[in-house]
MINULUM-327903 format. One record per residue (C-alpha): x, y, z. Coordinates in nm, 2 decimals, decimal comma, padded with zeros to 4 digits. Example, Ala and Ser with C-alpha at 12.3 -4.5 7.8 and 13.67 -1.06 7.14 Angstrom:
- X:Y:Z
- 01,23:-00,45:00,78;
- 01,37:-00,11:00,71;
% end
This chain:
- X:Y:Z
- 01,27:04,89:02,13;
- 00,91:04,92:02,21;
- 00,79:05,14:01,93;
- 01,00:04,97:01,66;
- 00,89:04,62:01,78;
- 00,53:04,72:01,74;
- 00,59:04,82:01,38;
- 00,79:04,50:01,31;
- 00,54:04,28:01,47;
- 00,26:04,40:01,25;
- 00,45:04,39:00,92;
- 00,40:04,13:00,65;
- 00,67:03,88:00,55;
- 00,91:03,97:00,28;
- 00,75:03,75:00,02;
- 00,43:03,95:00,06;
- 00,63:04,26:-00,01;
- 00,77:04,11:-00,33;
- 00,42:04,00:-00,44;
- 00,29:04,35:-00,37;
- 00,58:04,49:-00,58;
- 00,49:04,27:-00,87;
- 00,13:04,37:-00,84;
- 00,23:04,73:-00,84;
- 00,43:04,69:-01,16;
- 00,14:04,52:-01,33;
- -00,11:04,78:-01,22;
- 00,12:05,07:-01,32;
- 00,16:04,91:-01,67;
- -00,22:04,87:-01,69;
- -00,26:05,24:-01,59;
- -00,01:05,35:-01,85;
- -00,19:05,14:-02,11;
- -00,52:05,30:-02,00;
- -00,37:05,65:-02,06;
- -00,25:05,55:-02,41;
- -00,58:05,38:-02,49;
- -00,78:05,68:-02,37;
- -00,57:05,93:-02,56;
- -00,58:05,73:-02,89;
- -00,95:05,67:-02,84;
- -01,04:06,04:-02,81;
- -00,83:06,12:-03,11;
- -01,01:05,86:-03,32;
- -01,36:05,91:-03,19;
- -01,37:06,28:-03,14;
- -01,09:06,39:-03,38;
- -00,92:06,59:-03,10;
- -00,55:06,68:-03,09;
- -00,30:06,48:-02,89;
- -00,29:06,74:-02,61;
- -00,66:06,77:-02,57;
- -00,70:06,39:-02,58;
- -00,43:06,33:-02,32;
- -00,57:06,60:-02,09;
- -00,93:06,46:-02,12;
- -00,79:06,11:-02,04;
- -00,60:06,24:-01,74;
- -00,89:06,43:-01,58;
- -01,12:06,13:-01,63;
- -00,88:05,88:-01,47;
- -00,79:06,10:-01,18;
- -01,16:06,21:-01,12;
- -01,05:06,57:-01,10;
- -01,39:06,68:-01,23;
- -01,29:06,97:-01,46;
- -01,52:07,06:-01,75;
- -01,49:06,86:-02,07;
- -01,23:06,99:-02,32;
- -01,49:06,99:-02,60;
- -01,85:06,88:-02,61;
- -01,86:06,50:-02,63;
- -02,05:06,30:-02,88;
- -02,26:06,00:-02,77;
- -01,99:05,75:-02,86;
- -01,74:05,98:-02,68;
- -01,95:05,97:-02,36;
- -01,97:05,59:-02,37;
- -01,59:05,57:-02,42;
- -01,54:05,81:-02,13;
- -01,75:05,57:-01,91;
- -01,54:05,28:-02,02;
- -01,20:05,43:-01,95;
- -01,34:05,57:-01,62;
- -01,45:05,23:-01,50;
- -01,11:05,07:-01,58;
- -00,89:05,36:-01,50;
- -01,03:05,47:-01,17;
- -00,98:05,12:-01,03;
- -00,62:05,12:-01,15;
- -00,54:05,45:-00,99;
- -00,68:05,34:-00,66;
- -00,50:05,01:-00,68;
- -00,17:05,17:-00,76;
- -00,20:05,42:-00,47;
- -00,29:05,14:-00,23;
- -00,01:04,91:-00,34;
- 00,25:05,19:-00,34;
- 00,17:05,27:00,02;
- 00,19:04,90:00,11;
- 00,52:04,85:-00,06;
- 00,66:05,16:00,12;
- 00,54:05,02:00,46;
- 00,68:04,68:00,39;
- 01,01:04,82:00,29;
- 01,03:05,02:00,61;
- 00,92:04,73:00,82;
- 01,18:04,50:00,66;
- 01,46:04,76:00,74;
- 01,33:04,78:01,10;
- 01,34:04,41:01,13;
- 01,70:04,41:01,00;
- 01,80:04,69:01,24;
- 01,64:04,50:01,53;
- 01,83:04,18:01,44;
- 02,16:04,36:01,42;
- 02,11:04,54:01,75;
- 02,05:04,20:01,92;
- 02,37:04,06:01,77;
- 02,61:04,35:01,83;
- 02,85:04,33:02,13;
- 03,15:04,52:02,27;
- 02,99:04,84:02,13;
- 02,91:05,19:02,25;
- 02,56:05,31:02,32;
- 02,49:05,67:02,22;
- 02,19:05,82:02,40;
- 02,06:06,13:02,23;
- 02,09:06,22:01,86;
- 02,11:06,60:01,88;
- 02,39:06,81:01,73;
- 02,66:06,66:01,96;
- 02,52:06,31:01,93;
- 02,51:06,34:01,55;
- 02,88:06,45:01,54;
- 02,98:06,17:01,77;
- 02,79:05,91:01,56;
- 02,97:06,03:01,25;
- 03,31:06,01:01,41;
- 03,24:05,66:01,55;
- 03,11:05,55:01,21;
- 03,42:05,69:01,03;
- 03,64:05,49:01,26;
- 03,44:05,17:01,22;
- 03,35:05,16:01,59;
- 03,02:04,97:01,65;
- 02,75:05,17:01,82;
- 02,38:05,18:01,89;
- 02,18:05,50:01,92;
- 01,89:05,55:02,16;
- 01,65:05,82:02,05;
- 01,29:05,90:02,14;
- 01,21:06,15:01,87;
- 01,03:05,99:01,57;
- 01,17:06,26:01,33;
- 01,53:06,19:01,44;
- 01,47:05,81:01,42;
- 01,37:05,86:01,06;
- 01,70:06,04:00,99;
- 01,89:05,76:01,17;
- 01,71:05,50:00,97;
- 01,80:05,67:00,64;
- 02,16:05,67:00,73;
- 02,15:05,29:00,80;
- 02,27:05,32:01,16;
- 02,16:05,09:01,44;
- 01,91:05,24:01,69;
- 01,66:05,18:01,95;
- 01,35:05,41:01,96;
- 01,29:05,47:02,33;
- 01,39:05,67:02,64;
- 01,75:05,62:02,77;
- 01,62:05,67:03,12;
- 01,42:05,34:03,10;
- 01,57:05,00:03,17;
- 01,39:04,85:02,87;
- 01,56:05,09:02,62;
- 01,90:05,03:02,76;
- 01,86:04,65:02,76;
- 01,73:04,66:02,41;
- 02,04:04,85:02,31;
- 02,25:04,57:02,46;
- 02,39:04,75:02,76;
- 02,50:04,43:02,93;
- 02,72:04,35:02,62;
- 02,83:04,71:02,56;
- 03,17:04,86:02,60;
- 03,06:05,21:02,70;
- 02,77:05,45:02,72;
- 02,77:05,81:02,59;
- 02,50:06,03:02,73;
- 02,42:06,35:02,53;
- 02,07:06,40:02,65;
- 01,96:06,77:02,65;
- 01,89:06,79:03,02;
- 02,14:06,72:03,30;
- 01,86:06,57:03,51;
- 01,79:06,31:03,24;
- 02,17:06,24:03,21;
- 02,19:06,18:03,59;
- 01,90:05,95:03,60;
- 02,02:05,75:03,29;
- 02,36:05,72:03,45;
- 02,21:05,57:03,77;
- 02,00:05,32:03,57;
- 02,29:05,22:03,34;
- 02,54:05,18:03,63;
- 02,29:04,95:03,80;
- 02,25:04,74:03,48;
- 02,62:04,71:03,41;
- 02,86:04,80:03,69;
- 03,17:04,77:03,47;
- 03,04:04,99:03,19;
- 03,24:05,30:03,10;
- 03,00:05,60:03,11;
- 03,08:05,94:02,95;
- 02,83:06,22:03,00;
- 02,78:06,56:02,84;
- 02,68:06,85:03,07;
- 02,59:07,21:03,00;
- 02,67:07,31:03,35;
- 03,01:07,24:03,51;
- 02,85:07,27:03,86;
- 02,66:06,94:03,79;
- 02,98:06,75:03,73;
- 03,00:06,62:04,09;
- 02,64:06,50:04,07;
- 02,71:06,30:03,76;
- 03,03:06,16:03,90;
- 02,84:06,05:04,22;
- 02,57:05,90:03,99;
- 02,83:05,67:03,84;
- 02,98:05,86:03,54;
- 03,34:05,79:03,46;
- 03,40:06,10:03,25;
- 03,20:06,43:03,23;
- 03,25:06,66:02,94;
- 03,12:07,02:02,92;
- 03,12:07,11:02,54;
- 03,07:07,48:02,60;
- 03,37:07,51:02,83;
- 03,58:07,30:02,59;
- 03,48:07,53:02,30;
- 03,57:07,84:02,51;
- 03,91:07,69:02,60;
- 03,98:07,61:02,24;
- 03,89:07,97:02,13;
- 04,13:08,10:02,40;
- 04,41:07,87:02,28;
- 04,37:08,00:01,93;
- 04,43:08,35:02,06;
- 04,71:08,27:02,31;
- 04,89:07,99:02,13;
- 04,80:08,01:01,76;
- 05,09:07,80:01,63;
- 05,04:07,52:01,88;
- 04,67:07,52:01,80;
- 04,73:07,50:01,43;
- 04,98:07,22:01,47;
- 04,74:07,01:01,69;
- 04,45:07,08:01,45;
- 04,65:06,95:01,15;
- 04,76:06,65:01,35;
- 04,41:06,56:01,47;
- 04,26:06,60:01,12;
- 04,54:06,42:00,94;
- 04,66:06,71:00,74;
- 05,02:06,61:00,82;
- 04,95:06,25:00,73;
- 05,00:06,18:01,10;
- 04,76:06,11:01,37;
- 04,76:06,04:01,75;
- 04,63:05,71:01,87;
- 04,66:05,47:02,17;
- 04,79:05,12:02,13;
- 04,75:04,85:02,40;
- 05,06:04,63:02,46;
- 04,95:04,27:02,50;
- 05,15:04,03:02,71;
- 05,41:03,82:02,52;
- 05,41:04,08:02,24;
- 05,74:04,19:02,08;
- 05,76:04,52:02,27;
- 05,65:04,38:02,62;
- 05,93:04,40:02,87;
- 06,17:04,60:02,64;
- 06,28:04,96:02,66;
- 06,22:05,20:02,38;
- 06,59:05,20:02,29;
- 06,62:04,82:02,32;
- 06,33:04,76:02,09;
- 06,46:05,01:01,83;
- 06,11:05,16:01,84;
- 06,18:05,47:01,64;
- 06,37:05,29:01,37;
- 06,12:05,00:01,33;
- 05,79:05,19:01,34;
- 05,89:05,55:01,26;
- 05,65:05,68:01,52;
- 05,68:05,90:01,83;
- 05,58:05,77:02,18;
- 05,42:06,07:02,34;
- 05,33:05,90:02,66;
- 05,31:05,56:02,83;
- 05,02:05,48:03,06;
- 05,10:05,23:03,34;
- 04,85:04,95:03,35;
- 04,88:04,91:03,73;
- 04,88:05,27:03,86;
- 04,72:05,44:03,56;
- 04,99:05,70:03,59;
- 05,10:05,85:03,26;
- 05,46:05,92:03,17;
- 05,49:06,20:02,92;
- 05,78:06,21:02,68;
- 05,93:05,89:02,80;
- 06,31:05,85:02,78;
- 06,49:05,60:02,56;
- 06,54:05,36:02,85;
- 06,18:05,36:02,97;
- 06,05:05,01:02,99;
- 05,73:04,91:02,81;
- 05,55:04,67:03,04;
- 05,28:04,42:02,94;
- 04,93:04,57:02,95;
- 05,06:04,93:02,92;
- 04,90:05,17:02,68;
- 05,12:05,37:02,44;
- 05,01:05,71:02,32;
- 05,18:05,75:01,98;
- 05,19:05,98:01,69;
- 05,27:05,86:01,34;
- 05,12:05,77:01,01;
- 04,80:05,55:01,00;
- 05,00:05,28:00,83;
- 05,27:05,28:01,09;
- 05,03:05,27:01,38;
- 04,85:04,98:01,23;
- 05,19:04,80:01,18;
- 05,28:04,88:01,55;
- 04,95:04,71:01,66;
- 05,01:04,40:01,46;
- 05,39:04,35:01,48;
- 05,49:04,52:01,80;
- 05,20:04,50:02,04;
- 05,01:04,19:01,95;
- 05,09:03,85:02,11;
% end
């Protein structure tokens, strides 16, 4: 990531940051002691109240330059010069060291992010962190799916950094940004850039860098779907059309929509998921009835996707055979689906 690397390359080592932190603590303690010293000094020398003495000390240390609280005596003026000489230096030192510590902390986090991005594999790359990209990122994070975000906006990068997500600051249309995000090790690319032109170009670049990559693209115009498919996209999604279809379903089939919403959001303690059947697993080569699927796993097989033809058999019968490398679309509790993966579909 070009911008992030520039920041990381100019940062100081972590030991320097710790040293600066210790200096900051010492300087802050000295500044606090100066405030106490000045306040007590004015009370003893001038006989002022605590409030007046503290205020005079504050405006002297911060060089605000307001008028004196009361007329100073000669000893009081000498005392003001003394605390000014010591205090002003402390304020400047604290301000400088505070900025340095903040910069070092950010640089350390950037170095950590860069290291993690270089080590991640079999992940998804999410290009674009707008409203849709943000929602996708939260869903991926909630399901512990590794991903790296590519975002060019400095403001959005700061938001990503605060949430401790992996990112590359750059343009998804450029080879360098995609390579920095590990496109050659990635499982898939999700393009949610705001313009279809940018999504088409990024798809072309990504497909050239990794011919086997799964690419899903968001489009605002369904008429651009063919262009994105020709550019190399595997799946094109139009969020506005999906939203419109969903609203229509609410009106036309309210009970079906309510059921699906509760299933997808786990309100029924059930969810839909896909499970890959590995060769030599317990279910491979057996029928649903022969494997006692329903009794063993208390889950419903909604569909079976054939590994060879990619055809999908909906509502398979009891004597439907589960072949190695098939994918089962199932509905059940989270615990049962996890058990199905480990006991039924793993070799």
